[in-house]
TIKOL-20324 format. One record per residue (C-alpha): y, x negated, z negated; residue in three letters; chain. Coordinates in Angstrom, 3 decimals. Example, Ala and Ser with C-alpha at 12.3 -4.5 7.8 and 13.67 -1.06 7.14 Angstrom:
<rs>
<yy=-4.500; xx=-12.300; zz=-7.800; type=ALA; mol=A>
<yy=-1.060; xx=-13.670; zz=-7.140; type=SER; mol=A>
</rs>
This chain:
<rs>
<yy=10.577; xx=9.150; zz=14.497; type=MET; mol=A>
<yy=8.534; xx=10.553; zz=11.648; type=SER; mol=A>
<yy=9.441; xx=9.829; zz=8.059; type=GLN; mol=A>
<yy=7.836; xx=6.781; zz=6.441; type=PRO; mol=A>
<yy=4.864; xx=7.427; zz=4.173; type=LEU; mol=A>
<yy=5.525; xx=6.067; zz=0.671; type=PHE; mol=A>
<yy=2.350; xx=5.604; zz=-1.372; type=LEU; mol=A>
<yy=3.075; xx=5.036; zz=-5.026; type=CYS; mol=A>
<yy=2.030; xx=5.647; zz=-8.615; type=HIS; mol=A>
<yy=4.482; xx=7.852; zz=-10.543; type=PRO; mol=A>
<yy=4.592; xx=5.533; zz=-13.581; type=ARG; mol=A>
<yy=4.799; xx=2.252; zz=-11.634; type=CYS; mol=A>
<yy=8.110; xx=0.470; zz=-12.288; type=SER; mol=A>
<yy=8.028; xx=-1.350; zz=-8.935; type=THR; mol=A>
<yy=7.458; xx=1.972; zz=-7.163; type=CYS; mol=A>
<yy=10.435; xx=3.402; zz=-9.053; type=ALA; mol=A>
<yy=12.598; xx=0.507; zz=-7.856; type=LYS; mol=A>
<yy=11.473; xx=1.073; zz=-4.260; type=ALA; mol=A>
<yy=12.109; xx=4.832; zz=-4.546; type=ARG; mol=A>
<yy=15.583; xx=4.236; zz=-5.986; type=THR; mol=A>
<yy=16.364; xx=1.715; zz=-3.244; type=TRP; mol=A>
<yy=15.339; xx=4.163; zz=-0.509; type=MET; mol=A>
<yy=17.272; xx=7.009; zz=-2.131; type=ASN; mol=A>
<yy=20.364; xx=4.787; zz=-2.489; type=ASP; mol=A>
<yy=20.151; xx=4.043; zz=1.245; type=HIS; mol=A>
<yy=19.590; xx=7.715; zz=2.217; type=ASP; mol=A>
<yy=16.153; xx=6.985; zz=3.668; type=ILE; mol=A>
<yy=13.993; xx=10.085; zz=4.002; type=ALA; mol=A>
<yy=10.296; xx=9.589; zz=3.260; type=TYR; mol=A>
<yy=7.105; xx=11.433; zz=2.400; type=VAL; mol=A>
<yy=5.782; xx=10.485; zz=-1.030; type=GLU; mol=A>
<yy=2.071; xx=10.403; zz=-1.842; type=ARG; mol=A>
<yy=0.521; xx=9.673; zz=-5.246; type=ASP; mol=A>
<yy=-1.892; xx=6.797; zz=-4.678; type=ILE; mol=A>
<yy=-3.867; xx=7.776; zz=-7.765; type=ARG; mol=A>
<yy=-4.596; xx=11.418; zz=-6.887; type=THR; mol=A>
<yy=-4.634; xx=10.998; zz=-3.082; type=ASP; mol=A>
<yy=-5.940; xx=7.483; zz=-2.596; type=ASN; mol=A>
<yy=-6.060; xx=5.947; zz=0.887; type=PRO; mol=A>
<yy=-9.213; xx=6.482; zz=2.923; type=THR; mol=A>
<yy=-11.347; xx=3.779; zz=4.517; type=VAL; mol=A>
<yy=-9.928; xx=4.791; zz=7.918; type=GLU; mol=A>
<yy=-6.316; xx=4.566; zz=6.721; type=GLU; mol=A>
<yy=-6.836; xx=1.237; zz=4.973; type=LEU; mol=A>
<yy=-8.608; xx=-0.193; zz=8.023; type=THR; mol=A>
<yy=-5.675; xx=0.748; zz=10.293; type=ARG; mol=A>
<yy=-3.035; xx=-0.409; zz=7.833; type=TRP; mol=A>
<yy=-4.776; xx=-3.722; zz=7.220; type=HIS; mol=A>
<yy=-4.992; xx=-4.369; zz=10.977; type=ALA; mol=A>
<yy=-1.308; xx=-3.549; zz=11.554; type=VAL; mol=A>
<yy=-0.072; xx=-5.512; zz=8.535; type=SER; mol=A>
<yy=-1.590; xx=-8.816; zz=9.617; type=GLY; mol=A>
<yy=-2.094; xx=-9.601; zz=5.921; type=LEU; mol=A>
<yy=-5.264; xx=-10.871; zz=4.295; type=PRO; mol=A>
<yy=-7.186; xx=-8.024; zz=2.652; type=ILE; mol=A>
<yy=-6.589; xx=-9.593; zz=-0.766; type=ARG; mol=A>
<yy=-2.899; xx=-8.616; zz=-0.476; type=ARG; mol=A>
<yy=-3.920; xx=-4.945; zz=-0.584; type=PHE; mol=A>
<yy=-5.422; xx=-5.313; zz=-4.066; type=PHE; mol=A>
<yy=-3.470; xx=-4.626; zz=-7.243; type=ASN; mol=A>
<yy=-4.449; xx=-7.971; zz=-8.759; type=THR; mol=A>
<yy=-2.527; xx=-7.315; zz=-11.970; type=SER; mol=A>
<yy=-4.236; xx=-3.968; zz=-12.629; type=GLY; mol=A>
<yy=-6.687; xx=-3.343; zz=-15.450; type=GLN; mol=A>
<yy=-9.362; xx=-2.026; zz=-13.092; type=LEU; mol=A>
<yy=-9.164; xx=-5.151; zz=-10.886; type=TYR; mol=A>
<yy=-9.601; xx=-7.358; zz=-13.952; type=ARG; mol=A>
<yy=-12.339; xx=-5.265; zz=-15.580; type=SER; mol=A>
<yy=-14.372; xx=-5.326; zz=-12.347; type=MET; mol=A>
<yy=-14.075; xx=-9.126; zz=-12.109; type=GLY; mol=A>
<yy=-12.715; xx=-8.861; zz=-8.566; type=LEU; mol=A>
<yy=-10.916; xx=-12.206; zz=-8.724; type=LYS; mol=A>
<yy=-14.329; xx=-13.870; zz=-8.477; type=ASP; mol=A>
<yy=-16.015; xx=-11.278; zz=-6.238; type=LYS; mol=A>
<yy=-13.313; xx=-10.734; zz=-3.615; type=LEU; mol=A>
<yy=-13.500; xx=-14.155; zz=-1.887; type=PRO; mol=A>
<yy=-17.125; xx=-13.549; zz=-0.865; type=SER; mol=A>
<yy=-16.632; xx=-9.916; zz=0.225; type=MET; mol=A>
<yy=-16.259; xx=-8.933; zz=3.866; type=SER; mol=A>
<yy=-13.063; xx=-7.111; zz=4.854; type=ASP; mol=A>
<yy=-15.124; xx=-3.946; zz=5.437; type=ALA; mol=A>
<yy=-16.655; xx=-4.139; zz=1.941; type=ASP; mol=A>
<yy=-13.239; xx=-4.830; zz=0.385; type=ALA; mol=A>
<yy=-11.697; xx=-1.862; zz=2.221; type=ILE; mol=A>
<yy=-14.567; xx=0.393; zz=1.141; type=ALA; mol=A>
<yy=-13.965; xx=-0.684; zz=-2.457; type=LEU; mol=A>
<yy=-10.201; xx=-0.091; zz=-2.190; type=LEU; mol=A>
<yy=-10.877; xx=3.445; zz=-0.932; type=ALA; mol=A>
<yy=-12.839; xx=4.301; zz=-4.078; type=THR; mol=A>
<yy=-9.830; xx=4.222; zz=-6.415; type=ASP; mol=A>
<yy=-6.091; xx=4.210; zz=-5.683; type=GLY; mol=A>
<yy=-5.499; xx=2.138; zz=-8.816; type=MET; mol=A>
<yy=-7.114; xx=-0.833; zz=-7.041; type=LEU; mol=A>
<yy=-4.498; xx=-0.679; zz=-4.273; type=VAL; mol=A>
<yy=-1.310; xx=-2.736; zz=-4.446; type=LYS; mol=A>
<yy=1.704; xx=-0.499; zz=-4.611; type=ARG; mol=A>
<yy=3.973; xx=0.652; zz=-3.318; type=PRO; mol=A>
<yy=2.732; xx=0.890; zz=0.255; type=LEU; mol=A>
<yy=5.147; xx=1.936; zz=2.978; type=LEU; mol=A>
<yy=3.783; xx=3.054; zz=6.325; type=ILE; mol=A>
<yy=6.396; xx=3.304; zz=9.087; type=ILE; mol=A>
<yy=5.791; xx=4.706; zz=12.560; type=GLY; mol=A>
<yy=5.469; xx=7.811; zz=14.688; type=ASP; mol=A>
<yy=1.695; xx=7.873; zz=14.835; type=ASP; mol=A>
<yy=-0.445; xx=7.615; zz=11.701; type=THR; mol=A>
<yy=-3.275; xx=6.359; zz=13.895; type=ASN; mol=A>
<yy=-1.183; xx=3.354; zz=14.935; type=ALA; mol=A>
<yy=1.708; xx=2.765; zz=12.529; type=PRO; mol=A>
<yy=4.394; xx=0.331; zz=13.619; type=ALA; mol=A>
<yy=4.935; xx=-1.379; zz=10.252; type=VAL; mol=A>
<yy=2.964; xx=-1.587; zz=7.008; type=VAL; mol=A>
<yy=4.697; xx=-3.007; zz=3.935; type=LEU; mol=A>
<yy=2.611; xx=-3.894; zz=0.872; type=VAL; mol=A>
<yy=4.527; xx=-4.172; zz=-2.395; type=GLY; mol=A>
<yy=8.296; xx=-3.925; zz=-2.719; type=PHE; mol=A>
<yy=10.245; xx=-6.902; zz=-1.415; type=ARG; mol=A>
<yy=13.773; xx=-5.728; zz=-0.753; type=GLN; mol=A>
<yy=14.509; xx=-8.085; zz=2.195; type=PRO; mol=A>
<yy=11.369; xx=-6.897; zz=4.032; type=GLU; mol=A>
<yy=12.146; xx=-3.237; zz=3.380; type=TRP; mol=A>
<yy=15.768; xx=-3.713; zz=4.425; type=LYS; mol=A>
<yy=14.683; xx=-5.355; zz=7.679; type=SER; mol=A>
<yy=12.177; xx=-2.592; zz=8.440; type=ALA; mol=A>
<yy=14.267; xx=0.418; zz=7.412; type=LEU; mol=A>
<yy=17.952; xx=-0.364; zz=7.934; type=LEU; mol=A>
</rs>
């Protein structure tokens, strides 16, 4: 099985907690800076489909960019495709960390959005 893909922001405290948790449990992973190498439309489309989550869960709703763009009011009327296209424009709009688990990046087995230790434990241990 390939190593999980860990998308994070270097200065994000939640990402640091997730990184520490994985390191403490000897979990190997590939780290990707969500700010400098933001997810593509194709990646986000696949991950959204696998996650089973509403597209809103992929947005960093506490971020400055989300607030400055007024997305709280705009997002409910956006299609999933339009929301995904918007997410792909800037990694700072994307909720982090993201953990993509699976052998094939075209069809990952598990997509975790945000760090919730019980979910990560269930998926990784």
